[in-house]
Structures are given as C-alpha cells and as structure tokens.
PQR file with spaces between the fields and no chain letter, atoms N, CA, C, O and H, PARSE charges and radii, in Angstrom:
ATOM       1  N    MET     1       0.985   -1.345    0.157 -0.4000 1.5000
ATOM       2  CA   MET     1       0.028    0.025    0.239 -0.0000 2.0000
ATOM       3  C    MET     1       0.853    1.378    0.034  0.5500 1.7000
ATOM       4  O    MET     1       1.807    1.689    0.747 -0.5500 1.4000
ATOM       5  N    VAL     2       0.469    1.987   -0.809 -0.4000 1.5000
ATOM       6  CA   VAL     2       1.275    3.332   -0.906 -0.0000 2.0000
ATOM       7  C    VAL     2       0.423    4.391   -0.087  0.5500 1.7000
ATOM       8  O    VAL     2      -0.780    4.519   -0.315 -0.5500 1.4000
ATOM       9  H    VAL     2      -0.306    1.735   -1.388  0.4000 1.0000
ATOM      10  N    LEU     3       1.035    5.095    0.809 -0.4000 1.5000
ATOM      11  CA   LEU     3       0.511    6.298    1.432 -0.0000 2.0000
ATOM      12  C    LEU     3       1.062    7.655    0.737  0.5500 1.7000
ATOM      13  O    LEU     3       2.242    7.923    0.507 -0.5500 1.4000
ATOM      14  H    LEU     3       2.012    4.991    0.995  0.4000 1.0000
ATOM      15  N    LYS     4      -0.037    8.415    0.472 -0.4000 1.5000
ATOM      16  CA   LYS     4       0.393    9.438   -0.027 -0.0000 2.0000
ATOM      17  C    LYS     4       0.331   10.774    0.972  0.5500 1.7000
ATOM      18  O    LYS     4      -0.765   11.331    1.037 -0.5500 1.4000
ATOM      19  H    LYS     4      -0.995    8.197    0.659  0.4000 1.0000
ATOM      20  N    VAL     5       1.424   11.322    1.751 -0.4000 1.5000
ATOM      21  CA   VAL     5       1.274   12.541    2.603 -0.0000 2.0000
ATOM      22  C    VAL     5       1.995   13.385    2.566  0.5500 1.7000
ATOM      23  O    VAL     5       3.197   13.120    2.541 -0.5500 1.4000
ATOM      24  H    VAL     5       2.314   10.869    1.698  0.4000 1.0000
ATOM      25  N    THR     6       1.573   14.660    2.548 -0.4000 1.5000
ATOM      26  CA   THR     6       2.162   15.795    2.460 -0.0000 2.0000
ATOM      27  C    THR     6       2.418   16.204    3.691  0.5500 1.7000
ATOM      28  O    THR     6       1.538   15.980    4.523 -0.5500 1.4000
ATOM      29  H    THR     6       0.597   14.875    2.567  0.4000 1.0000
ATOM      30  N    VAL     7       3.653   16.896    4.134 -0.4000 1.5000
ATOM      31  CA   VAL     7       4.032   17.377    5.314 -0.0000 2.0000
ATOM      32  C    VAL     7       4.745   18.688    5.042  0.5500 1.7000
ATOM      33  O    VAL     7       5.713   18.604    4.286 -0.5500 1.4000
ATOM      34  H    VAL     7       4.368   17.078    3.459  0.4000 1.0000
ATOM      35  N    LYS     8       4.402   20.030    5.585 -0.4000 1.5000
ATOM      36  CA   LYS     8       4.751   21.166    5.352 -0.0000 2.0000
ATOM      37  C    LYS     8       5.650   21.795    6.555  0.5500 1.7000
ATOM      38  O    LYS     8       5.236   21.786    7.715 -0.5500 1.4000
ATOM      39  H    LYS     8       3.616   20.098    6.200  0.4000 1.0000
ATOM      40  N    TYR     9       6.666   22.234    6.262 -0.4000 1.5000
ATOM      41  CA   TYR     9       7.483   22.585    7.497 -0.0000 2.0000
ATOM      42  C    TYR     9       7.924   24.188    6.980  0.5500 1.7000
ATOM      43  O    TYR     9       8.472   24.408    5.900 -0.5500 1.4000
ATOM      44  H    TYR     9       7.002   22.241    5.320  0.4000 1.0000
ATOM      45  N    SER    10       7.633   25.042    7.796 -0.4000 1.5000
ATOM      46  CA   SER    10       7.955   26.702    7.685 -0.0000 2.0000
ATOM      47  C    SER    10       8.635   27.075    8.989  0.5500 1.7000
ATOM      48  O    SER    10       8.157   26.751   10.076 -0.5500 1.4000
ATOM      49  H    SER    10       7.189   24.863    8.674  0.4000 1.0000
ATOM      50  N    GLY    11       9.762   27.764    8.858 -0.4000 1.5000
ATOM      51  CA   GLY    11      10.481   28.387    9.663 -0.0000 2.0000
ATOM      52  C    GLY    11      11.332   27.723   10.407  0.5500 1.7000
ATOM      53  O    GLY    11      11.610   28.002   11.573 -0.5500 1.4000
ATOM      54  H    GLY    11      10.151   28.028    7.975  0.4000 1.0000
ATOM      55  N    VAL    12      11.918   26.532    9.556 -0.4000 1.5000
ATOM      56  CA   VAL    12      12.859   25.667   10.219 -0.0000 2.0000
ATOM      57  C    VAL    12      14.089   25.977   10.231  0.5500 1.7000
ATOM      58  O    VAL    12      14.848   25.229   10.847 -0.5500 1.4000
ATOM      59  H    VAL    12      11.691   26.305    8.609  0.4000 1.0000
ATOM      60  N    ALA    13      14.600   27.104    9.590 -0.4000 1.5000
ATOM      61  CA   ALA    13      16.090   27.458    9.293 -0.0000 2.0000
ATOM      62  C    ALA    13      15.989   28.927    8.870  0.5500 1.7000
ATOM      63  O    ALA    13      14.988   29.346    8.289 -0.5500 1.4000
ATOM      64  H    ALA    13      13.983   27.711    9.090  0.4000 1.0000
ATOM      65  N    LYS    14      17.070   29.727    9.177 -0.4000 1.5000
ATOM      66  CA   LYS    14      17.393   31.120    8.522 -0.0000 2.0000
ATOM      67  C    LYS    14      18.545   30.729    7.763  0.5500 1.7000
ATOM      68  O    LYS    14      19.294   29.785    8.016 -0.5500 1.4000
ATOM      69  H    LYS    14      17.883   29.387    9.649  0.4000 1.0000
ATOM      70  N    ARG    15      18.634   31.684    6.635 -0.4000 1.5000
ATOM      71  CA   ARG    15      19.721   31.555    5.674 -0.0000 2.0000
ATOM      72  C    ARG    15      20.949   31.529    6.219  0.5500 1.7000
ATOM      73  O    ARG    15      21.830   30.793    5.777 -0.5500 1.4000
ATOM      74  H    ARG    15      18.026   32.451    6.429  0.4000 1.0000
ATOM      75  N    LYS    16      21.143   32.440    7.368 -0.4000 1.5000
ATOM      76  CA   LYS    16      22.564   32.376    7.868 -0.0000 2.0000
ATOM      77  C    LYS    16      22.875   31.213    8.567  0.5500 1.7000
ATOM      78  O    LYS    16      24.037   30.872    8.791 -0.5500 1.4000
ATOM      79  H    LYS    16      20.427   33.039    7.727  0.4000 1.0000
ATOM      80  N    ASP    17      21.914   30.600    8.915 -0.4000 1.5000
ATOM      81  CA   ASP    17      22.325   29.061    9.740 -0.0000 2.0000
ATOM      82  C    ASP    17      22.953   28.033    8.893  0.5500 1.7000
ATOM      83  O    ASP    17      23.670   27.199    9.447 -0.5500 1.4000
ATOM      84  H    ASP    17      20.970   30.877    8.733  0.4000 1.0000
ATOM      85  N    GLY    18      22.731   27.976    7.311 -0.4000 1.5000
ATOM      86  CA   GLY    18      23.057   27.413    6.461 -0.0000 2.0000
ATOM      87  C    GLY    18      22.644   25.832    6.580  0.5500 1.7000
ATOM      88  O    GLY    18      23.135   24.954    5.871 -0.5500 1.4000
ATOM      89  H    GLY    18      22.149   28.653    6.861  0.4000 1.0000
ATOM      90  N    GLU    19      21.643   25.616    7.610 -0.4000 1.5000
ATOM      91  CA   GLU    19      21.317   23.912    7.467 -0.0000 2.0000
ATOM      92  C    GLU    19      19.900   23.990    8.011  0.5500 1.7000
ATOM      93  O    GLU    19      19.477   25.110    8.297 -0.5500 1.4000
ATOM      94  H    GLU    19      21.244   26.330    8.185  0.4000 1.0000
ATOM      95  N    ALA    20      19.229   23.082    8.162 -0.4000 1.5000
ATOM      96  CA   ALA    20      18.148   22.816    8.928 -0.0000 2.0000
ATOM      97  C    ALA    20      17.811   21.317    9.179  0.5500 1.7000
ATOM      98  O    ALA    20      18.104   20.452    8.353 -0.5500 1.4000
ATOM      99  H    ALA    20      19.572   22.172    7.930  0.4000 1.0000
ATOM     100  N    SER    21      17.245   21.074   10.237 -0.4000 1.5000
ATOM     101  CA   SER    21      16.981   19.715   10.705 -0.0000 2.0000
ATOM     102  C    SER    21      15.456   19.689   10.620  0.5500 1.7000
ATOM     103  O    SER    21      14.921   20.784   10.793 -0.5500 1.4000
ATOM     104  H    SER    21      17.007   21.776   10.908  0.4000 1.0000
ATOM     105  N    ILE    22      14.747   18.765   10.413 -0.4000 1.5000
ATOM     106  CA   ILE    22      13.271   18.281   10.796 -0.0000 2.0000
ATOM     107  C    ILE    22      13.256   16.721   11.221  0.5500 1.7000
ATOM     108  O    ILE    22      13.981   15.829   10.779 -0.5500 1.4000
ATOM     109  H    ILE    22      15.183   17.876   10.272  0.4000 1.0000
ATOM     110  N    GLU    23      12.119   16.616   12.312 -0.4000 1.5000
ATOM     111  CA   GLU    23      11.986   15.320   13.004 -0.0000 2.0000
ATOM     112  C    GLU    23      11.152   14.597   11.980  0.5500 1.7000
ATOM     113  O    GLU    23      10.369   15.280   11.319 -0.5500 1.4000
ATOM     114  H    GLU    23      11.530   17.340   12.671  0.4000 1.0000
ATOM     115  N    LEU    24      11.241   12.971   11.713 -0.4000 1.5000
ATOM     116  CA   LEU    24      10.134   12.582   11.244 -0.0000 2.0000
ATOM     117  C    LEU    24       9.844   11.572   12.181  0.5500 1.7000
ATOM     118  O    LEU    24      10.593   11.295   13.118 -0.5500 1.4000
ATOM     119  H    LEU    24      11.877   12.417   12.250  0.4000 1.0000
ATOM     120  N    SER    25       8.433   10.841   11.873 -0.4000 1.5000
ATOM     121  CA   SER    25       8.081    9.677   12.980 -0.0000 2.0000
ATOM     122  C    SER    25       8.908    8.583   12.805  0.5500 1.7000
ATOM     123  O    SER    25       9.657    8.517   11.831 -0.5500 1.4000
ATOM     124  H    SER    25       7.825   11.065   11.112  0.4000 1.0000
ATOM     125  N    ASP    26       8.843    7.589   13.772 -0.4000 1.5000
ATOM     126  CA   ASP    26       9.806    6.528   13.769 -0.0000 2.0000
ATOM     127  C    ASP    26       9.165    5.698   12.436  0.5500 1.7000
ATOM     128  O    ASP    26      10.028    5.506   11.580 -0.5500 1.4000
ATOM     129  H    ASP    26       8.234    7.643   14.564  0.4000 1.0000
ATOM     130  N    ASN    27       8.486    5.429   12.259 -0.4000 1.5000
ATOM     131  CA   ASN    27       7.566    4.655   11.166 -0.0000 2.0000
ATOM     132  C    ASN    27       7.528    5.496    9.669  0.5500 1.7000
ATOM     133  O    ASN    27       6.659    5.354    8.809 -0.5500 1.4000
ATOM     134  H    ASN    27       7.784    5.585   12.954  0.4000 1.0000
ATOM     135  N    TRP    28       8.509    6.251    9.613 -0.4000 1.5000
ATOM     136  CA   TRP    28       8.360    7.450    8.286 -0.0000 2.0000
ATOM     137  C    TRP    28       9.206    5.951    7.362  0.5500 1.7000
ATOM     138  O    TRP    28       9.858    5.114    7.986 -0.5500 1.4000
ATOM     139  H    TRP    28       9.215    6.366   10.312  0.4000 1.0000
ATOM     140  N    ASN    29       9.048    5.904    6.164 -0.4000 1.5000
ATOM     141  CA   ASN    29       9.776    5.150    5.321 -0.0000 2.0000
ATOM     142  C    ASN    29      10.383    5.944    4.441  0.5500 1.7000
ATOM     143  O    ASN    29       9.807    6.345    3.430 -0.5500 1.4000
ATOM     144  H    ASN    29       8.518    6.584    5.657  0.4000 1.0000
ATOM     145  N    PHE    30      11.858    6.308    4.805 -0.4000 1.5000
ATOM     146  CA   PHE    30      12.695    7.437    4.094 -0.0000 2.0000
ATOM     147  C    PHE    30      13.023    6.817    2.639  0.5500 1.7000
ATOM     148  O    PHE    30      13.561    7.638    1.897 -0.5500 1.4000
ATOM     149  H    PHE    30      12.326    5.983    5.627  0.4000 1.0000
ATOM     150  N    GLU    31      12.819    5.588    2.099 -0.4000 1.5000
ATOM     151  CA   GLU    31      13.034    5.118    1.024 -0.0000 2.0000
ATOM     152  C    GLU    31      12.047    5.411    0.002  0.5500 1.7000
ATOM     153  O    GLU    31      12.409    5.402   -1.175 -0.5500 1.4000
ATOM     154  H    GLU    31      12.382    4.921    2.702  0.4000 1.0000
ATOM     155  N    ASP    32      11.068    5.621    0.251 -0.4000 1.5000
ATOM     156  CA   ASP    32       9.864    6.118   -0.485 -0.0000 2.0000
ATOM     157  C    ASP    32       9.716    7.676   -0.373  0.5500 1.7000
ATOM     158  O    ASP    32       8.790    8.162   -1.023 -0.5500 1.4000
ATOM     159  H    ASP    32      10.774    5.628    1.207  0.4000 1.0000
ATOM     160  N    THR    33      10.381    8.391    0.250 -0.4000 1.5000
ATOM     161  CA   THR    33      10.085    9.916    0.418 -0.0000 2.0000
ATOM     162  C    THR    33      10.787   10.896   -0.711  0.5500 1.7000
ATOM     163  O    THR    33      11.978   10.769   -0.997 -0.5500 1.4000
ATOM     164  H    THR    33      11.133    7.996    0.778  0.4000 1.0000
ATOM     165  N    HIS    34      10.067   11.732   -1.227 -0.4000 1.5000
ATOM     166  CA   HIS    34      10.685   12.732   -2.015 -0.0000 2.0000
ATOM     167  C    HIS    34      10.540   14.161   -1.388  0.5500 1.7000
ATOM     168  O    HIS    34       9.645   14.393   -0.575 -0.5500 1.4000
ATOM     169  H    HIS    34       9.100   11.835   -0.994  0.4000 1.0000
ATOM     170  N    ILE    35      11.404   15.074   -1.769 -0.4000 1.5000
ATOM     171  CA   ILE    35      11.477   16.125   -0.752 -0.0000 2.0000
ATOM     172  C    ILE    35      11.963   17.378   -1.744  0.5500 1.7000
ATOM     173  O    ILE    35      12.953   17.353   -2.475 -0.5500 1.4000
ATOM     174  H    ILE    35      12.131   14.885   -2.430  0.4000 1.0000
ATOM     175  N    TRP    36      11.035   18.461   -1.589 -0.4000 1.5000
ATOM     176  CA   TRP    36      11.308   19.704   -2.509 -0.0000 2.0000
ATOM     177  C    TRP    36      11.330   20.796   -1.418  0.5500 1.7000
ATOM     178  O    TRP    36      10.548   20.913   -0.475 -0.5500 1.4000
ATOM     179  H    TRP    36      10.230   18.481   -0.995  0.4000 1.0000
ATOM     180  N    ILE    37      12.369   21.559   -1.735 -0.4000 1.5000
ATOM     181  CA   ILE    37      12.825   22.533   -1.112 -0.0000 2.0000
ATOM     182  C    ILE    37      12.762   23.742   -1.727  0.5500 1.7000
ATOM     183  O    ILE    37      13.073   23.780   -2.918 -0.5500 1.4000
ATOM     184  H    ILE    37      13.004   21.464   -2.501  0.4000 1.0000
ATOM     185  N    TYR    38      12.312   25.074   -0.987 -0.4000 1.5000
ATOM     186  CA   TYR    38      12.217   26.269   -1.610 -0.0000 2.0000
ATOM     187  C    TYR    38      12.368   27.123   -0.597  0.5500 1.7000
ATOM     188  O    TYR    38      12.071   26.855    0.567 -0.5500 1.4000
ATOM     189  H    TYR    38      12.059   25.043   -0.020  0.4000 1.0000
ATOM     190  N    LEU    39      12.933   28.410   -1.070 -0.4000 1.5000
ATOM     191  CA   LEU    39      13.074   29.622   -0.034 -0.0000 2.0000
ATOM     192  C    LEU    39      12.052   30.706   -0.394  0.5500 1.7000
ATOM     193  O    LEU    39      11.659   30.995   -1.525 -0.5500 1.4000
ATOM     194  H    LEU    39      13.174   28.627   -2.016  0.4000 1.0000
ATOM     195  N    THR    40      11.709   31.229    0.728 -0.4000 1.5000
ATOM     196  CA   THR    40      10.643   32.401    0.546 -0.0000 2.0000
ATOM     197  C    THR    40      11.104   33.608    1.407  0.5500 1.7000
ATOM     198  O    THR    40      11.796   33.537    2.423 -0.5500 1.4000
ATOM     199  H    THR    40      12.028   30.993    1.646  0.4000 1.0000
ATOM     200  N    SER    41      10.712   34.484    0.956 -0.4000 1.5000
ATOM     201  CA   SER    41      11.213   35.928    1.795 -0.0000 2.0000
ATOM     202  C    SER    41      10.191   35.984    3.062  0.5500 1.7000
ATOM     203  O    SER    41       9.159   35.317    3.133 -0.5500 1.4000
ATOM     204  H    SER    41      10.150   34.542    0.131  0.4000 1.0000
ATOM     205  N    SER    42      10.664   36.907    4.062 -0.4000 1.5000
ATOM     206  CA   SER    42      10.099   36.933    5.238 -0.0000 2.0000
ATOM     207  C    SER    42       8.751   37.467    5.247  0.5500 1.7000
ATOM     208  O    SER    42       8.147   37.457    6.320 -0.5500 1.4000
ATOM     209  H    SER    42      11.502   37.448    4.005  0.4000 1.0000
ATOM     210  N    ASP    43       8.076   38.029    3.995 -0.4000 1.5000
ATOM     211  CA   ASP    43       6.698   38.722    4.182 -0.0000 2.0000
ATOM     212  C    ASP    43       6.105   37.693    3.253  0.5500 1.7000
ATOM     213  O    ASP    43       4.902   37.859    3.051 -0.5500 1.4000
ATOM     214  H    ASP    43       8.566   38.037    3.124  0.4000 1.0000
ATOM     215  N    ARG    44       6.729   36.552    2.571 -0.4000 1.5000
ATOM     216  CA   ARG    44       6.032   35.535    1.595 -0.0000 2.0000
ATOM     217  C    ARG    44       5.656   35.870    0.505  0.5500 1.7000
ATOM     218  O    ARG    44       4.985   35.093   -0.175 -0.5500 1.4000
ATOM     219  H    ARG    44       7.706   36.417    2.736  0.4000 1.0000
ATOM     220  N    GLN    45       6.036   37.266    0.008 -0.4000 1.5000
ATOM     221  CA   GLN    45       5.971   37.718   -1.416 -0.0000 2.0000
ATOM     222  C    GLN    45       6.687   37.020   -2.375  0.5500 1.7000
ATOM     223  O    GLN    45       6.063   36.770   -3.407 -0.5500 1.4000
ATOM     224  H    GLN    45       6.581   37.897    0.561  0.4000 1.0000
ATOM     225  N    ILE    46       7.853   36.635   -2.302 -0.4000 1.5000
ATOM     226  CA   ILE    46       8.854   36.162   -3.195 -0.0000 2.0000
ATOM     227  C    ILE    46       9.100   34.873   -2.745  0.5500 1.7000
ATOM     228  O    ILE    46       9.339   34.707   -1.549 -0.5500 1.4000
ATOM     229  H    ILE    46       8.360   36.837   -1.464  0.4000 1.0000
ATOM     230  N    ASN    47       9.077   33.716   -3.692 -0.4000 1.5000
ATOM     231  CA   ASN    47       9.476   32.500   -3.648 -0.0000 2.0000
ATOM     232  C    ASN    47      10.320   31.902   -4.454  0.5500 1.7000
ATOM     233  O    ASN    47       9.947   31.905   -5.627 -0.5500 1.4000
ATOM     234  H    ASN    47       8.883   33.851   -4.663  0.4000 1.0000
ATOM     235  N    SER    48      11.452   31.324   -4.218 -0.4000 1.5000
ATOM     236  CA   SER    48      12.350   30.484   -4.969 -0.0000 2.0000
ATOM     237  C    SER    48      11.533   29.445   -5.747  0.5500 1.7000
ATOM     238  O    SER    48      10.427   28.989   -5.456 -0.5500 1.4000
ATOM     239  H    SER    48      11.756   31.322   -3.265  0.4000 1.0000
ATOM     240  N    ASP    49      12.354   29.155   -6.854 -0.4000 1.5000
ATOM     241  CA   ASP    49      11.921   27.777   -7.735 -0.0000 2.0000
ATOM     242  C    ASP    49      12.294   26.843   -6.729  0.5500 1.7000
ATOM     243  O    ASP    49      13.222   27.044   -5.945 -0.5500 1.4000
ATOM     244  H    ASP    49      13.252   29.525   -7.091  0.4000 1.0000
ATOM     245  N    SER    50      11.444   25.626   -6.747 -0.4000 1.5000
ATOM     246  CA   SER    50      11.904   24.526   -5.906 -0.0000 2.0000
ATOM     247  C    SER    50      12.876   23.533   -6.400  0.5500 1.7000
ATOM     248  O    SER    50      13.063   23.428   -7.612 -0.5500 1.4000
ATOM     249  H    SER    50      10.690   25.463   -7.384  0.4000 1.0000
ATOM     250  N    ILE    51      13.531   22.771   -5.520 -0.4000 1.5000
ATOM     251  CA   ILE    51      14.443   21.772   -5.996 -0.0000 2.0000
ATOM     252  C    ILE    51      14.005   20.476   -5.396  0.5500 1.7000
ATOM     253  O    ILE    51      13.393   20.438   -4.328 -0.5500 1.4000
ATOM     254  H    ILE    51      13.379   22.856   -4.536  0.4000 1.0000
ATOM     255  N    CYS    52      14.269   19.588   -5.974 -0.4000 1.5000
ATOM     256  CA   CYS    52      13.899   18.186   -5.686 -0.0000 2.0000
ATOM     257  C    CYS    52      15.038   17.458   -4.970  0.5500 1.7000
ATOM     258  O    CYS    52      16.010   17.063   -5.615 -0.5500 1.4000
ATOM     259  H    CYS    52      14.766   19.619   -6.841  0.4000 1.0000
ATOM     260  N    VAL    53      14.957   17.309   -3.916 -0.4000 1.5000
ATOM     261  CA   VAL    53      16.360   16.573   -3.172 -0.0000 2.0000
ATOM     262  C    VAL    53      16.351   14.989   -3.396  0.5500 1.7000
ATOM     263  O    VAL    53      17.352   14.335   -3.104 -0.5500 1.4000
ATOM     264  H    VAL    53      14.168   17.629   -3.392  0.4000 1.0000
ATOM     265  N    LYS    54      15.341   14.456   -3.858 -0.4000 1.5000
ATOM     266  CA   LYS    54      15.302   12.782   -4.072 -0.0000 2.0000
ATOM     267  C    LYS    54      14.274   12.888   -5.113  0.5500 1.7000
ATOM     268  O    LYS    54      13.842   11.873   -5.659 -0.5500 1.4000
ATOM     269  H    LYS    54      14.528   14.987   -4.096  0.4000 1.0000
C-alpha cells in the first residue's frame, strides 16, 4: 500500500544558519520519500524555484 502524505514545514531555518533539521516519525519510510525545498522571503511575497532533493 502506498500512502501519500504531504508534510509542510515553515520557519525551520534561517539562511545564515546554512542548515535545517526536521524530525520525522519513527515509522517514516525514507526510501519512499521525495523532498522539495524552496526559499521564501519573510513577507512571503517572493519564492524561489523549488528543487527536488530526491
């Protein structure tokens, strides 16, 4: 069975930090996970293109 779930994280990092970490539940199957990342301005008026990490 394929479970389609979307999880949205916001405010997990600042550009000056250079990294971000998120916690996933213990039963998360990372092999079947696809991650897209994009950046947005603090007023959310400007968004970068997204990139697919996997």
